C-alpha positions in Angstrom: 112.5 -84.7 187.5 115.3 -83.7 185.2 115.6 -85.5 181.9 118.8 -85.9 180.0 119.1 -83.7 177.0 119.9 -85.7 173.9 122.9 -84.8 171.9 121.0 -84.3 168.7 117.7 -82.5 167.9 115.3 -84.8 166.0 113.1 -82.4 164.1 110.9 -85.1 162.6 110.2 -86.6 166.0 109.3 -83.3 167.6 107.1 -82.3 164.7 105.3 -85.6 164.9 104.5 -85.1 168.6 103.2 -81.6 168.0 101.0 -82.7 165.1 99.6 -85.5 167.2 98.8 -83.0 170.1 97.1 -80.6 167.7 94.9 -83.3 166.2 94.1 -85.0 169.5 93.0 -81.8 171.2 91.6 -80.0 168.0 93.9 -77.1 168.8 93.2 -75.3 165.5 89.4 -75.1 166.0 89.8 -74.1 169.7 92.2 -71.4 168.9 90.0 -69.9 166.2 86.9 -70.1 168.6 88.9 -68.4 171.3 89.4 -65.3 169.1 85.7 -65.0 168.2 84.4 -61.4 168.6 87.8 -59.9 168.0 88.7 -57.6 165.2 88.2 -59.5 161.9 91.0 -60.4 159.6 89.8 -62.0 156.3 92.3 -64.0 154.3 91.5 -65.9 151.1 94.4 -68.1 150.0 96.0 -67.4 146.6 95.5 -70.9 145.2 98.3 -73.2 144.1 97.9 -75.4 141.0 96.8 -79.0 141.9 99.4 -80.5 139.6 101.4 -82.7 142.0 103.6 -82.6 145.0 104.4 -79.2 146.6 107.8 -77.8 145.9 110.0 -75.2 147.6 108.2 -72.3 146.1 104.7 -73.4 147.3 106.0 -74.5 150.7 107.8 -71.1 151.2 104.7 -69.3 150.1 102.4 -71.1 152.5 104.9 -70.8 155.4 105.0 -67.0 155.0 101.2 -66.8 154.9 100.9 -69.1 158.0 103.3 -66.9 160.0 101.2 -63.8 159.3 97.9 -65.6 160.2 99.4 -66.8 163.4 100.7 -63.3 164.3 97.2 -61.9 163.7 95.6 -64.6 165.8 98.1 -64.1 168.6 97.0 -60.4 168.6 93.4 -61.4 169.2 92.2 -61.0 165.6 89.3 -63.2 164.5 91.0 -64.8 161.5 89.0 -66.2 158.6 91.6 -68.3 156.7 90.1 -70.1 153.8 92.3 -72.3 151.7 91.9 -72.4 147.9 92.9 -74.5 144.9 93.5 -73.6 141.3 92.1 -76.5 139.3 92.0 -75.0 135.8 94.4 -74.2 133.0 97.1 -75.8 130.9 99.3 -77.3 133.8 96.5 -79.8 134.6 95.6 -80.4 131.0 99.2 -81.2 130.1 99.6 -83.6 133.1 96.5 -85.5 132.0 97.5 -85.5 128.4 100.9 -87.0 129.4 99.2 -89.7 131.5 97.1 -90.6 128.4 100.1 -90.4 126.1 98.4 -87.8 123.9 100.4 -86.0 121.3 98.0 -83.2 120.2 94.6 -81.7 120.7 93.1 -84.1 118.1 93.7 -86.9 120.5 91.4 -85.2 123.0 88.6 -85.0 120.4 89.1 -88.7 119.6 89.1 -89.6 123.3 86.0 -87.4 123.9 86.0 -83.8 125.3 83.5 -84.6 128.1 85.6 -87.7 129.2 88.8 -85.6 129.1 87.3 -82.9 131.3 86.1 -85.5 133.8 89.6 -87.0 133.8 91.1 -83.5 134.5 88.6 -82.9 137.4 89.4 -86.3 138.9 93.2 -85.6 138.6 92.8 -82.2 140.2 90.8 -83.4 143.1 93.1 -86.3 143.9 96.1 -84.0 143.8 94.3 -81.5 146.1 93.9 -84.2 148.7 97.6 -85.2 148.5 98.8 -81.6 148.7 96.6 -80.9 151.6 98.4 -83.6 153.6 101.7 -82.1 152.6 100.8 -78.6 153.7 99.4 -79.9 157.0 102.8 -81.7 157.5 104.4 -78.2 157.3 102.2 -77.2 160.2 100.1 -74.7 158.1 96.9 -73.7 159.8 94.0 -73.0 157.4 90.5 -74.1 156.9 91.4 -77.2 155.0 87.9 -78.7 155.4 86.1 -76.0 153.4 88.4 -74.7 150.6 87.2 -72.9 147.5 87.9 -74.8 144.3 87.9 -73.2 140.9 86.2 -76.2 139.3 83.1 -75.9 141.4 80.0 -74.5 139.8 79.5 -71.8 142.4 83.0 -70.5 141.7 82.4 -70.5 137.9 79.1 -68.8 138.3 80.7 -66.1 140.5 83.3 -65.5 137.8 80.6 -65.1 135.1 78.6 -62.8 137.4 81.7 -60.6 137.8 82.2 -60.4 134.1 78.5 -59.6 133.6 78.6 -56.8 136.1 81.7 -55.4 134.5 80.0 -55.5 131.1 76.9 -53.7 132.5 79.2 -50.9 133.8 81.1 -50.6 130.5 84.3 -51.7 132.2 85.3 -54.2 129.6 87.5 -53.3 126.7 88.2 -55.0 123.4 91.6 -54.5 121.8 94.5 -56.1 120.0 97.4 -57.4 122.0 100.6 -59.4 121.3 100.4 -62.7 123.2 102.5 -65.8 123.4 101.0 -68.7 121.5 101.7 -72.4 121.9 101.2 -74.3 118.6 101.0 -77.7 120.4 98.4 -76.6 123.0 96.7 -74.3 120.4 96.1 -71.5 123.0 97.6 -68.4 124.4 100.1 -68.9 127.3 101.5 -66.7 130.0 105.0 -65.4 130.0 105.8 -67.7 132.9 104.9 -70.7 130.9 107.3 -69.9 128.1 110.5 -72.0 128.1 113.7 -70.7 126.5 116.9 -72.4 125.3 119.7 -71.8 122.8 119.2 -73.5 119.4 121.7 -73.8 116.5 119.9 -73.8 113.2 121.4 -73.3 109.7 119.9 -70.5 107.6 120.3 -69.1 104.0 119.9 -65.7 102.4 118.5 -65.6 98.8 118.9 -62.5 96.6 116.4 -61.8 93.9 117.3 -59.0 91.5 114.6 -56.3 91.1 113.5 -55.9 87.5 114.4 -52.5 86.1 116.7 -51.6 89.0 120.5 -51.8 88.8 122.3 -53.4 91.7 119.0 -53.7 93.6 117.9 -56.9 95.2 115.2 -58.4 97.3 116.8 -60.4 100.1 114.9 -63.3 101.7 116.2 -65.0 104.9 115.0 -68.4 105.8 115.9 -71.3 108.0 116.1 -74.9 106.8 113.2 -77.2 107.7 
């Protein structure tokens, strides 16, 4: 039977049918099982921050990874593809502070550090669930049921174990470095977290004559408060 070809391709409708087929027949699990015994390809996902909805950068990143994993699987590799989530750091803290209308770190101390940490964990886990649904909607195949999460005790202990081993082997170095500092967050921040903009600000120069020196001045430059 020949069906009439519609005049317009409906991507949403096609993707919905494919997703339903994958879920109904558990295609992901069957595909991975079929490659058992092949040459192993181990992939651990570079984790995105669980700070909200995915954006073009995260979707592009995941799509590239997915295409590589599918290529490996189609070439009979036994693919180990574990998803991961970054659930620490300033991005999540700032989001939670905004939701609580906090202005500075003193507000956290007043609220209670333990309560604030619990709130951050709750936020990170809820965002992880929402973002998983979004990545699945892109058709990304990963082990979404058993992701590694940086807030889990086993992950934290592994990080401390790594530092301990590095210390035992004299691989750690103490030194002085120039770093970015956020006065509001009261912590060092990465270059990628620094925001720049042009600012017009009046300034003055003040000349102080040096005692005992002719035509010699100490010049001080300052901006107005």
